[in-house]
N, C-alpha and C positions, 0 to 999 in steps of 0.2 A: 364661562363667559357671562352667564346670567348674574352671578354675584359680583363680578368685576364691574359690569355696567351699573348695578345698583349702588355699589360703593362709590363710583365716580359721580353718579347723579345725586346721591345724598351729600357727598362732599361739596358739590356745587351749590346745593340748596342751603347747607349750613353756612357756606361762605358768603351767600347773598344776603344774609340778615342785615338789617339796617341799624342806624344809630339814632339817639334821641336828642334832647334839647337842653341848652344852657347858653348864656350870653358869651361865656368863655369857659373852656374846659381843657383838661389834660388827660383825663382817664374816662373811659367808657366801660360799663359792665352790663351784662344782661343774663337773664335766665329764660329758658325756652322749654315748652312742652311740645312734643311731637307725637303724631299718630302716623305710623308708617306700616302699611300692609296689615292694619288692624292691631299692631303692637304699639304700646305707649313707650315713650322715651323722654328723658330729661337731659337738658344740656345747659352749659354755661359758657360765657365768653367774656374776655376782658381785653381791652385795647389801651395801650399806653402811648400817648403822643409825645414826641420829642420836644415840641414847643406848644405853648397855648394856642388853641384853635379859636378864632374869633368868629362869632355868628354873623354880626352885622346885619345886612339885609338879605343874606343868602337863604335859600331853602335849607331848613335845619339839617336834613340828612345829607346834603351835599356840601356842607361847610368844610369838612376835612379835605375833600377833593379840591374845592375852590381856594382853600388856603395852602394847597400843596403841602399838606401836613404829613411828615414822615411818622411812622408808627410801627409798633410791634403788637400783633394780635395772637391770642391763644384761644382755641375752642375745644370743648370736650362734650361728647354726647354718648349716653349709654341707655340701652333699652331696659325695661323693667324686669325682663326675664333673664338678663345677662347674656343674651345670645350674641350681641355684637356691641362694640363700642368704636367710637371715632374720635381721634385726637388730631388736631391740625394747628398749624401756626403759619403766620405770614409776617414778613418784614417788608415795609415800603419806605423808600428813600427818594427825596426830591433834592436836586441841586442845580441851580442856574437853569431852570426849566427842563432839565433832564430827569428821567424817572427810572428807577430800578426796583424790582420786587423779587423776593425769594419766598417760596411757599413749600411746605412739606406736610404730609398727612399719613396716618395709618388707620385703616379700617380693618378691624379684627372680627371675623365671623367663622371661627373654626380654622381659619388660615389668616395670614397677614397680607393685606393689600397695601403696599406702600407707594406713595408718589412723591416726587420732588420736581419742582419746576422753577423757572426763572423767566422774568419778563424785563425787557428794557424798552424805553420809549422817550418821547419828548412831548412837552406841552407846546403845541404849535400856536395856540392862543391861550389866554388866561382861563378859558373854559373848555378847551379841547385837548385831549390827549390821544396819541397814537402809540401803539406798542407792537412788538414782535415777541413771541414766547416759545418756550420748549418745556415739555413735561415728560418725565419718564415714569412708567408704572411697572411695579414689580409684584410678583406673588411669591411669598416665602423666599425672597431674595433672588428669584429667577425673573429676568426681564420679560415682560409681557407685551408692552407696546411703548412707542414714543409718539407724542402729540406735538405738532408744530402749529402755531397760531399767529394770525394777524388780528389786531383788535383796535377799537376806537371808542372813546367816550366823549360826549358833548352835553353841556348844560345850556339850554336856551332860556334866556330871560325874556319874559313876555310883558313885564310891567305890572304895576299894582300888586306886587308880591307873587305873581304867578310865574311858573317856570315848567320846563319839560327836561327831564333827564333821559338820554338815549345812549345805550351801550350795545355794541355788537362785536362779535368775533367770528372768524372763519378759520378752521384748521383741518389738518389731515392726521389721522391716527394710523400709524404703521404697526400692524400686529400680524405680519405675514401676508396680509393684503392691505388695502387702504380703505378706511372708513372716514367719511367726512364728519367734522364736528362743527355744529352751528350753535351760536348763542345770540339771543336778542332780548334786550330788556328795555322797557320804557316806563317812566313814571311821570304822571301829571300832578303838579302842585297848584291847586286853586288858591292856597295860601301857603306861606312858608312852613306852617305847622302841620299840614295835612297833605297826604299823597295817595293816589290810586295808581296801580301799575299792572302791567302784564309782562310775562316773561316766557321764553321758549328756549329749550336746549335739546339738541339732537345728536346722537352718536350712532352712526350707521342706521340700523332699522329701529333703534330705540329713541323714543321721543318723550320729553317732559315739558308740559306747558301749564300755565296757571295764572292766578291773579293775587295781588296783595294790596294791603292798605296799611298806612302808618298814621298815627295821630299823636302829637306831642301835647299832652294835656296839662303839664306843669313845666316850669322853667327847666327842670332837670330830670323829668320822667317822661317815658313814652310807652305806648302800647302798639303792637302790630299783630296782624293776622295774615296768614298766607295759605293758599290752597294750591297744590300742584298735582297734576295727573301724569302718571308714567304709563306709556303704552308701548307694547312690544309685540311683534309678530309671533315671537317664540313663546311668550308667557302670559300674554293678555294685558290686563289693565290693573293698576294699583293707584291709590290716592295717598298723598302726603299732606297733612295739616300741621301747621306750626302756629303757636301763639307765643309771643315774646313780650317780656317786660324789661325795659332798659333804663339805665340811669347814667348821668354824666356828672363829673365832679371837677 
């Protein structure tokens, strides 16, 4: 169970990486350095958007969401010692204010932890999305748990280029018993190019919380840093640090 939770928490952390800056773009790419439990890891991600994403006056990182931009994203992370690697992908589609997403991942660490999930939802306002979702987690092809979630995301515009992004979800993980799954993420944008945020994720007695900041320093380049702490009654405390360089084209 310890490795299952770590795989799920690391998958969530990788999937939370943000995007950078350009006035219009169709492709996003990034490279990341991680320190996880004292081990270094390197990763890469690429996202292809089905239509050009227009920045306009939006917060830079929220432009794909506010454009309702369908996309396909692939991530890969591997630690320096070759002890584990993580491969994940996500497809997002918007149509007439409806939303659908399909995600899949494999975390290999002496065994294969596979997950596949689907979410469907609706944009109830141009800046608000609500979803329901399901995810299945398997270990070496044996079903381990099912996770059912309700989620919401909202971008609040405050004027003068300032904004707040808020995301939350609540779910139940069925693995012979029931563990609740909580996710909360909030980012404040004092300008469209800079954000500071906090995030929390909990699965049963395992918690992950931390802070992150993103700065878009050139029209198509961004840098970000994130610190996360994982705490568990069973195994104690671990820290995760991520530094990412991203570009858009």
